[in-house]
RODO-2510 file (C-alpha; in nm, 4 decimals, decimal comma):
residues 548
     n   res          X          Y          Z
     1     m    -7,2505    -8,6679   -18,1734
     2     y    -7,2397    -8,4325   -18,4615
     3     r    -7,5935    -8,5097   -18,5766
     4     l    -7,6797    -8,4335   -18,2186
     5     a    -7,5190    -8,1155   -18,3000
     6     t    -7,6564    -8,0871   -18,6371
     7     v    -7,9952    -8,1938   -18,5225
     8     l    -7,8842    -7,9750   -18,2431
     9     l    -7,7484    -7,7046   -18,4577
    10     t    -7,9517    -7,7354   -18,7593
    11     s    -8,2892    -7,7187   -18,6033
    12     l    -8,1383    -7,5222   -18,3309
    13     f    -8,0100    -7,2527   -18,5705
    14     l    -8,3185    -7,2864   -18,7768
    15     v    -8,5201    -7,1832   -18,4793
    16     a    -8,3056    -6,9385   -18,3577
    17     c    -5,3470    -8,5966   -14,8606
    18     a    -5,0219    -8,4744   -14,7754
    19     e    -4,7085    -8,6585   -14,8910
    20     e    -4,4265    -8,7416   -14,6608
    21     p    -4,2216    -8,4288   -14,6042
    22     m    -3,8951    -8,4223   -14,8067
    23     p    -3,5636    -8,3384   -14,6518
    24     e    -3,5399    -7,9713   -14,6041
    25     t    -3,2488    -7,9411   -14,8395
    26     t    -3,4485    -8,0692   -15,1386
    27     v    -3,7542    -7,8459   -15,0897
    28     e    -3,7709    -7,5950   -15,3694
    29     p    -3,8589    -7,2351   -15,2696
    30     l    -4,2023    -7,1117   -15,3651
    31     v    -4,1705    -6,9103   -15,6928
    32     e    -4,4087    -6,6145   -15,7211
    33     g    -4,5539    -6,5297   -16,0472
    34     e    -4,7046    -6,2063   -16,1961
    35     a    -5,0585    -6,0888   -16,2380
    36     r    -5,1614    -6,1575   -16,5897
    37     p    -5,5197    -6,0463   -16,6463
    38     e    -5,4475    -6,0503   -17,0252
    39     i    -5,4952    -6,4203   -17,0414
    40     y    -5,8712    -6,3658   -17,0186
    41     a    -6,0804    -6,2396   -17,3049
    42     d    -6,3636    -6,0011   -17,2114
    43     f    -6,7101    -6,1185   -17,2906
    44     t    -7,0444    -5,9466   -17,2169
    45     l    -7,3164    -6,1699   -17,0842
    46     t    -7,6352    -6,0713   -17,2542
    47     a    -7,9475    -6,2519   -17,3733
    48     d    -8,2781    -6,1602   -17,5458
    49     l    -8,5112    -6,0616   -17,2622
    50     s    -8,7635    -5,8857   -17,4840
    51     y    -9,0116    -6,1659   -17,4744
    52     l    -9,0085    -6,1798   -17,0893
    53     t    -9,2834    -6,0241   -16,8832
    54     a    -9,2140    -5,7460   -16,6341
    55     n    -9,2316    -5,9871   -16,3395
    56     q    -8,9760    -6,2107   -16,5083
    57     r    -8,7395    -5,9238   -16,5742
    58     e    -8,7728    -5,8139   -16,2142
    59     m    -8,7106    -6,1787   -16,0960
    60     i    -8,3795    -6,1852   -16,2864
    61     g    -8,2661    -5,8756   -16,0926
    62     v    -8,3644    -6,0400   -15,7591
    63     l    -8,1810    -6,3626   -15,8452
    64     i    -7,8703    -6,1649   -15,9439
    65     e    -7,8871    -6,0036   -15,5978
    66     a    -7,8975    -6,3443   -15,4217
    67     s    -7,6111    -6,4611   -15,6437
    68     r    -7,3965    -6,1717   -15,5146
    69     i    -7,4332    -6,3142   -15,1696
    70     m    -7,3041    -6,6501   -15,2966
    71     d    -7,0168    -6,4550   -15,4440
    72     d    -6,9237    -6,3060   -15,0965
    73     l    -6,9496    -6,6483   -14,9298
    74     f    -6,7238    -6,8119   -15,1802
    75     w    -6,4639    -6,5416   -15,1325
    76     r    -6,4689    -6,6197   -14,7651
    77     q    -6,4357    -6,9923   -14,8305
    78     a    -6,1557    -6,9528   -15,0845
    79     y    -5,9500    -6,6772   -14,9121
    80     g    -6,0905    -6,5852   -14,5760
    81     d    -6,3404    -6,3530   -14,3961
    82     d    -6,1010    -6,0594   -14,4392
    83     y    -6,0874    -6,0717   -14,8217
    84     r    -6,2226    -5,7137   -14,8617
    85     e    -5,9233    -5,5892   -14,6545
    86     f    -5,6934    -5,7831   -14,8784
    87     l    -5,8487    -5,6353   -15,1875
    88     d    -5,8430    -5,2779   -15,0494
    89     g    -5,4722    -5,3274   -14,9765
    90     l    -5,3964    -5,3802   -15,3536
    91     e    -5,3337    -5,0816   -15,5821
    92     p    -5,5902    -5,0449   -15,8599
    93     g    -5,4550    -5,2138   -16,1766
    94     d    -5,3438    -5,5505   -16,3022
    95     e    -5,2765    -5,6988   -15,9591
    96     r    -5,6136    -5,6193   -15,8084
    97     r    -5,7941    -5,7129   -16,1281
    98     f    -5,6273    -6,0475   -16,1353
    99     a    -5,7124    -6,1098   -15,7643
   100     e    -6,0735    -6,0395   -15,8429
   101     i    -6,0717    -6,2831   -16,1276
   102     n    -5,8995    -6,5548   -15,9137
   103     y    -6,0895    -6,4893   -15,5908
   104     g    -5,7560    -6,4425   -15,4100
   105     p    -5,3826    -6,3937   -15,4706
   106     w    -5,3290    -6,7322   -15,6331
   107     d    -5,3304    -6,7855   -16,0083
   108     r    -5,5834    -7,0745   -16,0570
   109     l    -5,4606    -7,1368   -16,4132
   110     d    -5,0981    -7,1691   -16,3115
   111     g    -5,1174    -7,4296   -16,0305
   112     d    -5,2269    -7,1698   -15,7792
   113     r    -4,8956    -6,9915   -15,7995
   114     p    -4,9040    -6,6748   -15,5808
   115     f    -4,8858    -6,3502   -15,7781
   116     v    -4,9011    -6,1109   -15,4746
   117     k    -4,5648    -6,0793   -15,2925
   118     g    -4,5393    -6,2439   -14,9518
   119     v    -4,8775    -6,4279   -14,9454
   120     g    -4,7244    -6,7731   -14,9504
   121     a    -4,8675    -7,0904   -15,0971
   122     k    -5,2396    -7,1467   -15,1249
   123     p    -5,3642    -7,3875   -14,8501
   124     p    -5,4963    -7,6989   -15,0339
   125     g    -5,7988    -7,6927   -14,7988
   126     a    -5,8593    -7,3219   -14,8708
   127     n    -6,0391    -7,1688   -14,5791
   128     f    -6,2483    -7,4802   -14,5144
   129     y    -5,9980    -7,6044   -14,2469
   130     p    -5,7739    -7,4431   -13,9875
   131     a    -5,4456    -7,3327   -14,1421
   132     d    -5,2474    -7,5177   -13,8859
   133     m    -5,4458    -7,8512   -13,9219
   134     t    -5,2493    -8,1625   -14,0489
   135     v    -5,4089    -8,4365   -14,2542
   136     e    -5,3224    -8,6817   -13,9678
   137     e    -5,4936    -8,4649   -13,7105
   138     f    -5,8105    -8,4562   -13,9189
   139     e    -5,8158    -8,8211   -13,9906
   140     g    -5,7520    -8,9101   -13,6299
   141     a    -6,0207    -8,6761   -13,4918
   142     y    -6,3542    -8,8117   -13,3760
   143     l    -6,5867    -8,5853   -13,5683
   144     p    -6,9085    -8,7522   -13,6915
   145     g    -6,9920    -8,6155   -14,0272
   146     k    -6,6516    -8,4822   -14,0882
   147     a    -6,6622    -8,5802   -14,4616
   148     g    -6,9741    -8,3724   -14,4968
   149     l    -7,0317    -8,1206   -14,7722
   150     y    -7,1766    -7,8373   -14,5748
   151     s    -6,9615    -7,7573   -14,2654
   152     l    -6,6388    -7,5788   -14,1906
   153     v    -6,3685    -7,7401   -13,9715
   154     r    -6,2681    -7,5049   -13,6924
   155     r    -6,0999    -7,5153   -13,3555
   156     d    -6,3028    -7,4855   -13,0290
   157     e    -6,1944    -7,2873   -12,7236
   158     n    -5,9632    -7,5776   -12,6303
   159     g    -5,7903    -7,6032   -12,9637
   160     a    -5,9673    -7,9285   -13,0625
   161     l    -6,1232    -7,9655   -13,4078
   162     t    -6,4923    -7,9108   -13,4388
   163     l    -6,7507    -7,8669   -13,7155
   164     v    -6,9484    -7,5545   -13,7842
   165     p    -7,2394    -7,6028   -14,0284
   166     y    -7,2606    -7,3487   -14,3030
   167     h    -7,6035    -7,2429   -14,1990
   168     v    -7,4522    -7,1474   -13,8522
   169     a    -7,1225    -6,9988   -13,9849
   170     y    -7,3006    -6,7882   -14,2479
   171     a    -7,6400    -6,7606   -14,0826
   172     d    -7,7175    -6,3868   -14,1632
   173     e    -7,5998    -6,4140   -14,5317
   174     l    -7,7851    -6,7295   -14,6003
   175     k    -8,1093    -6,5896   -14,4400
   176     a    -8,0730    -6,2877   -14,6747
   177     a    -8,0231    -6,5020   -14,9750
   178     a    -8,3216    -6,7252   -14,8711
   179     e    -8,5457    -6,4194   -14,8426
   180     l    -8,4484    -6,3041   -15,1976
   181     l    -8,5293    -6,6495   -15,3336
   182     r    -8,8794    -6,6220   -15,1774
   183     q    -8,9179    -6,2726   -15,3350
   184     a    -8,8296    -6,4295   -15,6635
   185     a    -9,0829    -6,6985   -15,6131
   186     d    -9,3598    -6,4426   -15,5747
   187     l    -9,2623    -6,3179   -15,9143
   188     a    -9,2442    -6,6499   -16,0816
   189     e    -9,5016    -6,7378   -16,3494
   190     s    -9,4272    -7,1101   -16,3275
   191     q    -9,5818    -7,2461   -16,0110
   192     d    -9,3384    -7,5418   -16,0052
   193     f    -9,0467    -7,3060   -16,0359
   194     a    -9,1904    -7,0946   -15,7507
   195     n    -9,2139    -7,3976   -15,5277
   196     y    -8,8561    -7,4869   -15,6162
   197     l    -8,7233    -7,1500   -15,5192
   198     k    -8,9042    -7,1736   -15,1789
   199     l    -8,7486    -7,5193   -15,1263
   200     r    -8,4104    -7,3925   -15,2259
   201     a    -8,4484    -7,1048   -14,9797
   202     a    -8,5127    -7,3608   -14,7115
   203     a    -8,2056    -7,5534   -14,8171
   204     l    -7,9835    -7,2633   -14,7808
   205     i    -8,0766    -7,2058   -14,4121
   206     s    -8,0698    -7,5734   -14,3217
   207     d    -7,7904    -7,7282   -14,5324
   208     e    -8,0466    -7,9904   -14,6404
   209     y    -8,0406    -7,9781   -15,0228
   210     q    -8,1690    -8,3071   -15,1299
   211     v    -8,5475    -8,2294   -15,1200
   212     s    -8,4893    -7,9219   -15,3383
   213     d    -8,2664    -8,1229   -15,5714
   214     l    -8,5280    -8,3832   -15,6211
   215     y    -8,8046    -8,1233   -15,6858
   216     w    -8,5847    -7,9373   -15,9315
   217     m    -8,5654    -8,2505   -16,1521
   218     d    -8,9346    -8,2130   -16,2188
   219     v    -8,9425    -7,8464   -16,2975
   220     k    -8,9876    -7,8380   -16,6723
   221     d    -9,1968    -7,5260   -16,7630
   222     n    -8,9781    -7,2404   -16,6416
   223     e    -8,8118    -6,9954   -16,8848
   224     i    -8,5820    -6,8632   -16,6114
   225     d    -8,3661    -7,0866   -16,3941
   226     v    -8,1115    -7,0558   -16,1142
   227     v    -7,8434    -7,2881   -15,9872
   228     i    -7,7587    -7,1618   -15,6411
   229     g    -7,6122    -7,2967   -15,3265
   230     a    -7,3084    -7,4918   -15,1971
   231     i    -7,2538    -7,7345   -15,4872
   232     e    -6,9144    -7,8313   -15,6160
   233     t    -6,6206    -7,9586   -15,4072
   234     y    -6,3292    -7,8614   -15,6363
   235     e    -6,2105    -7,5814   -15,4015
   236     d    -6,1307    -7,8303   -15,1272
   237     q    -5,8094    -7,9768   -15,2706
   238     l    -5,7194    -8,1352   -14,9353
   239     f    -5,9915    -8,3966   -14,9209
   240     g    -6,2453    -8,2948   -15,1917
   241     y    -6,5196    -8,3006   -14,9243
   242     r    -6,6487    -7,9458   -14,8777
   243     a    -6,8785    -7,7574   -15,1266
   244     g    -6,8176    -7,4055   -15,2355
   245     f    -7,0963    -7,1544   -15,2917
   246     e    -7,1869    -7,0512   -15,6374
   247     s    -7,4723    -6,9357   -15,8583
   248     y    -7,5799    -6,9180   -16,2241
   249     v    -7,8806    -6,7156   -16,3484
   250     l    -8,0033    -6,8652   -16,6672
   251     i    -8,2555    -6,8009   -16,9483
   252     k    -8,3798    -7,1147   -17,1148
   253     d    -8,3710    -7,1422   -17,4957
   254     l    -8,6924    -7,3393   -17,5471
   255     d    -8,6318    -7,4282   -17,9083
   256     w    -8,2769    -7,5586   -17,8578
   257     s    -8,3923    -7,7470   -17,5486
   258     a    -8,6695    -7,9186   -17,7417
   259     n    -8,4089    -8,0543   -17,9818
   260     l    -8,1867    -8,1890   -17,7089
   261     a    -8,4558    -8,3667   -17,5123
   262     r    -8,4324    -8,7134   -17,6752
   263     f    -8,0735    -8,7903   -17,6009
   264     a    -8,1201    -8,8485   -17,2317
   265     s    -8,3354    -9,1567   -17,3186
   266     f    -8,0312    -9,3373   -17,4478
   267     l    -7,8522    -9,3555   -17,1138
   268     p    -7,9769    -9,7002   -16,9965
   269     e    -7,8712    -9,8651   -17,3231
   270     l    -7,5368    -9,6836   -17,3266
   271     q    -7,4717    -9,7959   -16,9644
   272     e    -7,5177   -10,1572   -17,0734
   273     g    -7,2654   -10,1157   -17,3485
   274     l    -6,9806    -9,9752   -17,1399
   275     p    -6,6516   -10,1642   -17,1928
   276     v    -6,6258   -10,3064   -16,8378
   277     p    -6,7460   -10,6167   -16,6561
   278     d    -7,1121   -10,6121   -16,5428
   279     e    -7,0313   -10,5320   -16,1779
   280     y    -6,8871   -10,1873   -16,2884
   281     k    -7,2162   -10,0916   -16,4550
   282     m    -7,4705   -10,2578   -16,2274
   283     e    -7,6366    -9,9237   -16,1392
   284     s    -7,9140    -9,7959   -16,3591
   285     p    -7,8987    -9,4240   -16,4666
   286     g    -8,2150    -9,2364   -16,3727
   287     s    -8,4594    -9,2203   -16,6633
   288     d    -8,5935    -8,8671   -16,5863
   289     a    -8,2679    -8,6866   -16,6871
   290     d    -8,3105    -8,4063   -16,9352
   291     l    -8,1031    -8,1784   -17,1498
   292     n    -8,1602    -7,8122   -17,1990
   293     a    -7,9866    -7,5187   -17,3540
   294     y    -7,9594    -7,1791   -17,1867
   295     d    -7,8034    -6,8350   -17,2114
   296     v    -7,6383    -6,7500   -16,8778
   297     v    -7,6726    -6,3995   -16,7609
   298     y    -7,4835    -6,4064   -16,4271
   299     y    -7,2073    -6,6177   -16,2755
   300     a    -7,1135    -6,5913   -15,9070
   301     g    -6,8727    -6,7600   -15,6643
   302     h    -6,7045    -7,0775   -15,7592
   303     s    -6,8578    -7,0862   -16,1071
   304     n    -6,6984    -6,7402   -16,1730
   305     a    -6,3519    -6,8192   -16,0435
   306     a    -6,0947    -6,8190   -16,3255
   307     s    -6,1999    -7,0794   -16,5802
   308     k    -6,5636    -7,0546   -16,6609
   309     t    -6,8078    -7,3443   -16,6822
   310     i    -6,9871    -7,3870   -17,0161
   311     a    -7,2040    -7,6822   -16,9198
   312     i    -7,3551    -7,7975   -16,5932
   313     n    -7,4446    -8,1542   -16,4767
   314     l    -7,6495    -8,1570   -16,1562
   315     p    -7,7516    -8,2548   -15,8846
   316     n    -7,4343    -8,4160   -15,7569
   317     d    -7,6205    -8,6169   -15,4874
   318     e    -7,5745    -8,9899   -15,5767
   319     e    -7,9084    -9,0845   -15,4374
   320     v    -8,0858    -8,8158   -15,6553
   321     q    -7,8834    -8,9323   -15,9568
   322     l    -7,9995    -9,3011   -15,9114
   323     q    -8,3583    -9,2072   -15,8522
   324     k    -8,4038    -8,9216   -16,1001
   325     g    -8,0819    -8,8936   -16,3060
   326     t    -7,9428    -8,5454   -16,3587
   327     r    -8,0178    -8,2327   -16,5597
   328     r    -7,7585    -8,1224   -16,8088
   329     l    -7,7535    -7,7500   -16,8862
   330     q    -7,5663    -7,6239   -17,1910
   331     l    -7,4591    -7,2625   -17,1575
   332     k    -7,4902    -7,1542   -17,5201
   333     n    -7,3540    -6,8045   -17,5169
   334     a    -7,0593    -6,8840   -17,2949
   335     m    -6,9828    -7,1889   -17,5137
   336     r    -6,9956    -6,9786   -17,8385
   337     a    -6,7534    -6,7253   -17,6645
   338     k    -6,4941    -6,9958   -17,5891
   339     f    -6,5206    -7,1516   -17,9380
   340     d    -6,4680    -6,8160   -18,1161
   341     k    -6,2159    -6,6585   -17,8915
   342     i    -6,0131    -6,9560   -17,7865
   343     l    -6,0743    -7,2937   -17,9622
   344     e    -6,0542    -7,1769   -18,3202
   345     p    -5,7371    -6,9708   -18,2672
   346     i    -5,5740    -7,2714   -18,0906
   347     a    -5,6647    -7,4900   -18,3964
   348     d    -5,4971    -7,2358   -18,6291
   349     v    -5,1695    -7,2812   -18,4366
   350     l    -5,1668    -7,6478   -18,3301
   351     v    -5,3894    -7,8604   -18,5594
   352     d    -5,2674    -8,0179   -18,8765
   353     e    -5,3940    -7,8288   -19,1853
   354     s    -5,5339    -8,1560   -19,3260
   355     q    -5,7714    -8,1830   -19,0336
   356     r    -5,8475    -7,8211   -18,9688
   357     q    -6,1911    -7,8417   -19,1431
   358     h    -6,3048    -8,0938   -18,8843
   359     i    -6,3207    -7,8320   -18,6061
   360     t    -6,6866    -7,7088   -18,5833
   361     f    -6,9038    -7,5389   -18,3265
   362     d    -7,1616    -7,8244   -18,3793
   363     a    -6,9031    -8,0755   -18,2581
   364     f    -6,7803    -7,8528   -17,9766
   365     f    -7,1361    -7,8074   -17,8518
   366     a    -7,2215    -8,1784   -17,8756
   367     n    -6,8922    -8,2942   -17,7186
   368     t    -6,9489    -8,0629   -17,4253
   369     m    -7,3067    -8,1948   -17,3914
   370     f    -7,2216    -8,5527   -17,4048
   371     h    -6,9491    -8,4824   -17,1462
   372     e    -7,2213    -8,3740   -16,9101
   373     v    -7,4501    -8,6700   -17,0053
   374     a    -7,1664    -8,9011   -16,9360
   375     h    -7,1451    -8,8024   -16,5741
   376     g    -7,4633    -9,0177   -16,5433
   377     l    -7,2789    -9,3354   -16,6678
   378     g    -7,0641    -9,5734   -16,4746
   379     i    -7,0907    -9,6195   -16,1038
   380     k    -7,1664    -9,3960   -15,8009
   381     y    -7,0936    -9,6461   -15,5237
   382     t    -6,7878    -9,8757   -15,5097
   383     i    -6,8580   -10,2375   -15,6065
   384     d    -6,7710   -10,3638   -15,2512
   385     g    -7,0551   -10,1580   -15,1084
   386     s    -6,8146    -9,9626   -14,8816
   387     g    -6,9463    -9,6145   -14,9852
   388     t    -6,9505    -9,3634   -15,2702
   389     v    -6,6693    -9,3311   -15,5313
   390     g    -6,6200    -8,9722   -15,4155
   391     e    -6,5502    -9,0794   -15,0600
   392     a    -6,3085    -9,3492   -15,1764
   393     l    -6,1081    -9,1389   -15,4209
   394     r    -6,0984    -8,8298   -15,1922
   395     d    -5,8861    -8,5483   -15,3370
   396     v    -5,8495    -8,7090   -15,6855
   397     a    -6,2212    -8,7960   -15,7236
   398     s    -6,3010    -8,4786   -15,9086
   399     s    -6,0293    -8,5147   -16,1730
   400     i    -6,0953    -8,8874   -16,2227
   401     e    -6,4650    -8,8046   -16,2591
   402     e    -6,4054    -8,5324   -16,5131
   403     g    -6,1738    -8,7603   -16,7033
   404     k    -6,4383    -9,0360   -16,7091
   405     a    -6,7031    -8,7919   -16,8379
   406     d    -6,4570    -8,6783   -17,1189
   407     v    -6,3902    -9,0249   -17,2552
   408     l    -6,7419    -9,1573   -17,1983
   409     g    -6,8738    -8,8545   -17,3708
   410     l    -6,6724    -8,9563   -17,6791
   411     y    -6,7758    -9,3219   -17,6272
   412     m    -7,1419    -9,2043   -17,6456
   413     v    -7,0760    -9,0019   -17,9611
   414     t    -6,9165    -9,3060   -18,1287
   415     a    -7,1838    -9,5498   -18,0136
   416     l    -7,4733    -9,3236   -18,1224
   417     h    -7,3085    -9,2523   -18,4524
   418     d    -7,2496    -9,6240   -18,5215
   419     a    -7,6133    -9,6853   -18,4465
   420     g    -7,7250    -9,4097   -18,6892
   421     e    -7,8741    -9,1997   -18,4114
   422     l    -7,6727    -8,8908   -18,5011
   423     g    -7,7731    -8,8651   -18,8631
   424     d    -7,5534    -8,8049   -19,1611
   425     v    -7,2531    -8,6562   -18,9844
   426     d    -6,8713    -8,6944   -18,9984
   427     l    -6,7513    -8,8593   -18,6860
   428     r    -6,4033    -8,7125   -18,7527
   429     d    -6,5464    -8,3716   -18,6639
   430     y    -6,5999    -8,4860   -18,3110
   431     y    -6,2517    -8,6500   -18,2719
   432     v    -6,0525    -8,3545   -18,4006
   433     t    -6,2542    -8,0998   -18,2092
   434     f    -6,2166    -8,3300   -17,9039
   435     m    -5,8419    -8,3241   -17,9415
   436     t    -5,8350    -7,9406   -17,9841
   437     s    -6,0416    -7,9049   -17,6737
   438     v    -5,7828    -8,0955   -17,4780
   439     f    -5,5268    -7,8253   -17,5569
   440     r    -5,7836    -7,5659   -17,4415
   441     s    -5,8512    -7,7457   -17,1112
   442     i    -5,4868    -7,8249   -17,0274
   443     r    -5,4217    -7,4609   -17,0062
   444     f    -5,6462    -7,4450   -16,7040
   445     g    -5,3483    -7,5906   -16,5010
   446     a    -5,2942    -7,8597   -16,2449
   447     s    -5,5152    -7,6883   -15,9750
   448     s    -5,8237    -7,7463   -16,1974
   449     a    -5,9853    -8,0941   -16,2005
   450     h    -6,0681    -8,0386   -16,5662
   451     g    -5,7128    -7,9395   -16,6422
   452     k    -5,5705    -8,2389   -16,4611
   453     a    -5,8127    -8,4674   -16,6376
   454     n    -5,7055    -8,3289   -16,9766
   455     m    -5,3346    -8,3797   -16,8997
   456     v    -5,4010    -8,7528   -16,8150
   457     r    -5,5916    -8,7955   -17,1374
   458     f    -5,3362    -8,6148   -17,3588
   459     n    -5,0531    -8,8267   -17,2331
   460     f    -5,2515    -9,1450   -17,2520
   461     f    -5,3647    -9,0725   -17,6169
   462     m    -5,0119    -8,9644   -17,7168
   463     d    -4,8689    -9,2832   -17,5817
   464     a    -5,1386    -9,4817   -17,7635
   465     g    -5,0685    -9,3136   -18,0919
   466     a    -5,4119    -9,1616   -18,1081
   467     f    -5,2725    -8,8051   -18,1150
   468     v    -4,9869    -8,7652   -18,3527
   469     r    -4,7456    -8,4680   -18,3585
   470     d    -4,5698    -8,3774   -18,6843
   471     s    -4,2168    -8,2727   -18,5609
   472     a    -4,1616    -8,0654   -18,8881
   473     t    -4,4670    -7,8392   -18,8432
   474     g    -4,5228    -7,8734   -18,4672
   475     r    -4,8970    -7,9597   -18,5430
   476     y    -5,1115    -8,2359   -18,4240
   477     s    -5,3590    -8,4727   -18,5914
   478     v    -5,5798    -8,7581   -18,4857
   479     d    -5,5270    -9,1198   -18,5877
   480     f    -5,8935    -9,2129   -18,5897
   481     e    -5,8748    -9,5879   -18,5538
   482     r    -5,6343    -9,5670   -18,2673
   483     m    -5,8480    -9,2970   -18,1159
   484     r    -6,1375    -9,5425   -18,0882
   485     e    -5,9114    -9,8037   -17,9195
   486     a    -5,7373    -9,5585   -17,6841
   487     n    -6,0696    -9,4043   -17,5750
   488     a    -6,2086    -9,7499   -17,4879
   489     d    -5,8962    -9,8402   -17,2956
   490     l    -5,8948    -9,5235   -17,0948
   491     s    -6,2737    -9,5596   -17,0295
   492     r    -6,2123    -9,9095   -16,8951
   493     l    -5,9264    -9,7931   -16,6708
   494     l    -6,1167    -9,4992   -16,5195
   495     l    -6,4415    -9,6883   -16,4652
   496     t    -6,2460    -9,9720   -16,2919
   497     l    -6,0635    -9,7227   -16,0677
   498     q    -6,3920    -9,5736   -15,9663
   499     g    -6,5719    -9,8985   -15,9078
   500     d    -6,2839   -10,0476   -15,7047
   501     g    -6,2559    -9,7305   -15,5017
   502     d    -5,8805    -9,7594   -15,5862
   503     y    -5,7361    -9,4436   -15,4349
   504     e    -5,3721    -9,5465   -15,4748
   505     g    -5,4295    -9,6410   -15,8439
   506     a    -5,6146    -9,3182   -15,9118
   507     l    -5,3430    -9,1151   -15,7395
   508     e    -5,0665    -9,2950   -15,9340
   509     l    -5,2400    -9,2324   -16,2638
   510     t    -5,2913    -8,8714   -16,1793
   511     n    -4,9381    -8,8212   -16,0602
   512     s    -4,7706    -9,0000   -16,3531
   513     q    -4,9927    -8,8880   -16,6363
   514     g    -5,1408    -8,5615   -16,5091
   515     v    -4,8262    -8,3690   -16,6005
   516     i    -4,7212    -8,1334   -16,8877
   517     g    -4,4088    -8,2640   -17,0671
   518     d    -4,1485    -8,0305   -17,2131
   519     q    -4,2643    -8,0676   -17,5744
   520     l    -4,6296    -8,0032   -17,4885
   521     q    -4,5249    -7,7026   -17,2718
   522     a    -4,3280    -7,5562   -17,5653
   523     d    -4,6384    -7,6065   -17,7869
   524     l    -4,8638    -7,4403   -17,5281
   525     d    -4,6073    -7,1515   -17,5028
   526     r    -4,6698    -7,0974   -17,8733
   527     l    -5,0333    -7,0272   -17,7883
   528     t    -4,9224    -6,7675   -17,5307
   529     q    -4,6942    -6,6091   -17,7909
   530     a    -4,9822    -6,5868   -18,0341
   531     n    -5,1821    -6,3961   -17,7621
   532     i    -5,4567    -6,6602   -17,7538
   533     p    -5,6492    -6,6122   -17,4342
   534     v    -5,6788    -6,9046   -17,1801
   535     d    -6,0305    -6,8221   -17,0735
   536     i    -6,2988    -6,5526   -17,0598
   537     v    -6,4012    -6,3007   -16,8028
   538     f    -6,7397    -6,1465   -16,7942
   539     n    -6,9013    -5,8174   -16,8068
   540     q    -7,2311    -5,8914   -16,6381
   541     g    -7,5089    -5,7594   -16,4341
   542     e    -7,8278    -5,5595   -16,4422
   543     a    -7,6798    -5,2782   -16,6372
   544     v    -7,5626    -5,4793   -16,9358
   545     l    -7,8938    -5,6563   -16,9419
   546     g    -8,0806    -5,3219   -16,9423
   547     l    -8,2435    -5,3983   -16,5991
   548     d    -8,0900    -5,1173   -16,3954
***
């Protein structure tokens, strides 16, 4: 993985479900928190636009305008249609700023704890479902397509549950966004990218994304890219069904991308080597997957809510993945910000001095990249043929999938290193950087699929002796041999849970291991006391890019 990074970085740098209610007497009262915008480090999203043409620079502005519509729509999904009134009711200052960062009055990095007095708990289904709807009511309702990605659940005039497609509920906004994508297409210098933008415009106003997803997989010659639409289902913590709106506007780093391209070709061979019986790896990853590096110049909607994504693996459509694979987009500038502002300071506090030298940006970049590649490994449909893994694992599907990608990413690093494909690198760099990244991601909290996945992994590796804490110094180190074994064991467990569609087993693993123990919490508190930020927040837009 590291040569990937050093091949990466050398040439890269050279070239530039509700539980049963408990008795009322045992229910703990909701504890409100405080606004804490200081846990985010400011970072200005810029990129070198000097080599772009006038049309390309104009197109970036148009894509940012379309992204702002996605931002508005995600606010409505996360909080409600009256979010502007909510924001206007807050005094300028920390509380309002924190609400803007979190897209609502709930702290996403503290288990969705409310920080505005009197708002109550965040509905697990956000604003995708009626506030008074029960799980039993939804499951018992006859609603064909009710597990669909692109509809809201509402009540009709008789109070019965009904589905309202996104393209109906948000018709005016989506038509406006589609028109902006068509304007951007007229400015595009890549004909393939122009065609993609037109197809994506059609997807926004029809909720039919598959054709544009398939076409996007073949768009290779564009220097500017955009990921836009209803994409990830993390905001739906009730069932994990419904997709939230988001957008990224991206500038491709052609030199870095050229150096990454070859790693996608290893997927079929790595799939065959997974540490599970054949039935759990019977699917073949698409061979047309690719890897690219970008500078991101605008985040909007779900992608901008609290913890910021530093790598993307899309499309999510299982049929597209099996036919074409996926694209892995590494967000270089955002990744560098998290390494410099968060990961290295964490290492100074929590990593044993004897292993501190093994934390490198090369390894961080490569671990993150292989995490995204590893989403393409394993199985998308349960082995009994009953449906997709996501449908079977419901509300825990996202955290199990993120955990799988984490451990299979490290499996890929190890396998490619052992095969000599990563060059002359020190595998220990990847392992120690991996452990340090666990501390970083755990701080995202239990409401984040990534945070929950990291809690499971931390506890699993501690129990296996792969992570070792020195009680005298309070610092951690990696036992490298046990790390290999523990990673294979957890890979096997997660792949089996997915292949079996074992919801109860996945829920038990998440509930028992996806927790922060007292010792770990005390160590994380040391990071807070050292004023180490949890994540980053962006200064972004046309002005900082010199486009206003």
